[in-house]
C-alpha positions as CSV (number, residue, x, y, z in Angstrom):
1,X,94.2,3.7,6.8
2,X,94.0,6.3,9.4
3,X,92.0,6.6,12.6
4,X,89.3,9.3,12.8
5,X,86.9,10.3,15.6
6,X,83.1,10.7,15.3
7,X,82.3,13.4,17.8
8,X,79.1,15.0,19.0
9,X,80.2,18.3,20.6
10,X,78.1,20.6,22.6
11,X,78.1,24.1,21.3
12,X,77.4,26.9,23.7
13,X,77.8,30.7,23.3
14,X,80.9,32.1,25.1
15,X,82.0,28.6,26.2
16,X,84.6,26.1,25.0
17,X,83.6,22.8,23.4
18,X,84.1,19.3,24.8
19,X,83.4,15.9,23.5
20,X,80.4,14.1,25.0
21,X,80.5,11.0,22.7
22,X,83.5,9.7,20.9
23,X,83.9,6.5,18.9
24,X,87.1,5.6,17.1
25,X,87.0,3.8,13.8
26,X,89.0,3.7,10.5
27,X,88.6,5.6,7.3
28,X,90.6,6.3,4.2
29,X,90.0,10.1,4.5
30,X,91.8,11.8,7.4
31,X,89.2,13.9,9.1
32,X,87.4,15.5,6.3
33,X,84.1,16.9,7.6
34,X,81.5,16.9,4.8
35,X,78.6,18.3,6.7
36,X,77.5,19.6,10.1
37,X,74.3,18.5,11.8
38,X,73.0,20.7,14.6
39,X,70.3,19.8,17.1
40,X,69.4,20.1,20.9
41,X,70.0,17.3,23.3
42,X,69.4,17.6,27.1
43,X,68.8,21.3,26.7
44,X,72.1,21.9,25.1
45,X,73.0,22.9,21.5
46,X,74.9,20.0,19.9
47,X,77.0,19.7,16.7
48,X,77.7,16.4,14.9
49,X,80.4,16.3,12.2
50,X,79.5,14.1,9.3
51,X,82.6,12.4,8.0
52,X,81.3,9.4,5.9
53,X,79.2,9.3,2.8
54,X,76.3,7.7,4.5
55,X,74.8,8.1,8.0
56,X,71.7,7.1,9.9
57,X,70.1,9.5,12.3
58,X,67.6,8.5,15.0
59,X,66.6,8.4,18.6
60,X,69.1,6.7,20.9
61,X,67.9,3.5,22.4
62,X,69.0,2.1,25.8
63,X,72.4,3.9,26.3
64,X,73.2,3.9,22.5
65,X,76.1,6.3,21.6
66,X,76.7,8.1,18.4
67,X,79.3,6.7,16.0
68,X,80.9,7.5,12.6
69,X,77.8,6.0,10.9
70,X,75.0,6.7,13.3
71,X,73.9,9.9,15.0
72,X,72.0,8.6,18.1
73,X,70.2,11.5,19.8
74,X,68.8,11.3,23.3
75,X,65.3,12.8,23.4
76,X,61.9,12.1,24.7
77,X,60.2,13.3,21.5
78,X,57.7,10.5,20.6
79,X,57.6,11.5,16.9
80,X,61.3,10.8,16.6
81,X,62.2,7.1,16.1
82,X,65.5,5.1,16.3
83,X,66.0,4.8,12.5
84,X,64.3,8.0,11.5
85,X,66.3,9.0,8.5
86,X,69.5,8.5,6.4
87,X,71.7,11.0,4.7
88,X,74.1,10.1,1.9
89,X,76.6,12.1,0.0
90,X,77.5,11.4,-3.7
91,X,81.1,12.7,-4.2
92,X,80.9,12.5,-8.0
93,X,77.9,14.8,-8.2
94,X,78.7,16.6,-4.9
95,X,75.0,16.3,-3.8
96,X,73.5,15.2,-0.5
97,X,70.3,13.1,-0.3
98,X,67.9,12.1,2.4
99,X,65.6,9.2,2.9
100,X,63.0,9.3,5.7
101,X,61.4,6.3,7.4
102,X,59.0,8.2,9.7
103,X,57.0,11.5,9.3
104,X,59.4,14.3,8.5
105,X,59.3,17.8,7.0
106,X,62.3,19.2,5.0
107,X,62.4,22.9,4.8
108,X,58.7,23.1,5.9
109,X,57.6,20.5,3.2
110,X,56.4,17.0,4.0
111,X,58.4,14.3,2.2
112,X,57.4,10.7,1.2
113,X,58.2,8.1,3.8
114,X,60.3,5.3,2.5
115,X,60.0,1.6,3.2
116,X,63.2,0.7,5.1
117,X,64.2,-1.9,2.4
118,X,63.7,0.6,-0.5
119,X,64.8,4.1,0.4
120,X,63.3,7.0,-1.6
121,X,66.0,9.6,-1.9
122,X,65.3,13.4,-1.9
123,X,67.9,16.0,-2.7
124,X,69.1,18.2,0.2
125,X,70.0,21.9,-0.1
126,X,73.2,23.2,1.4
127,X,71.4,24.5,4.5
128,X,68.3,22.4,5.3
129,X,65.8,22.4,8.2
130,X,64.7,18.8,9.1
131,X,61.7,18.4,11.4
132,X,61.3,14.8,12.7
133,X,57.9,14.9,14.5
134,X,58.5,17.9,16.7
135,X,62.3,17.3,16.8
136,X,64.3,19.8,14.9
137,X,67.6,19.2,13.1
138,X,69.7,21.6,11.0
139,X,71.8,20.1,8.2
140,X,74.6,22.2,6.7
141,X,76.7,20.8,3.8
142,X,80.3,21.7,3.7
143,X,81.2,20.1,0.4
């Protein structure tokens, strides 16, 4: 097993990038990025590299940091909750899916909210707009 980093990196025009949250964990796959997730945090454009086949995305609670399996976003948006959605990747079909646990729009369309114990999976396109309440996320598949 090798060590990989889960990083949330600010992206700014005409500026370098620096890590603002890093957690080290182990993985069988070196540092294969399978998707990019873009959003705004603290008035900065941010980029999260998805490196595992399943992640949770939600509002950060009490100093929570992002990790390899959870993108914890700092925001005051009341419609965005701590376990708002999950994204999974099926390597055999090469398809990404999303399950939502709070009101969400995918590419301008409302999707059915899942019970947390029985996720309802919806297929994601390669470039997807996700609106969690009024909080906007851009998903871009790289696989």
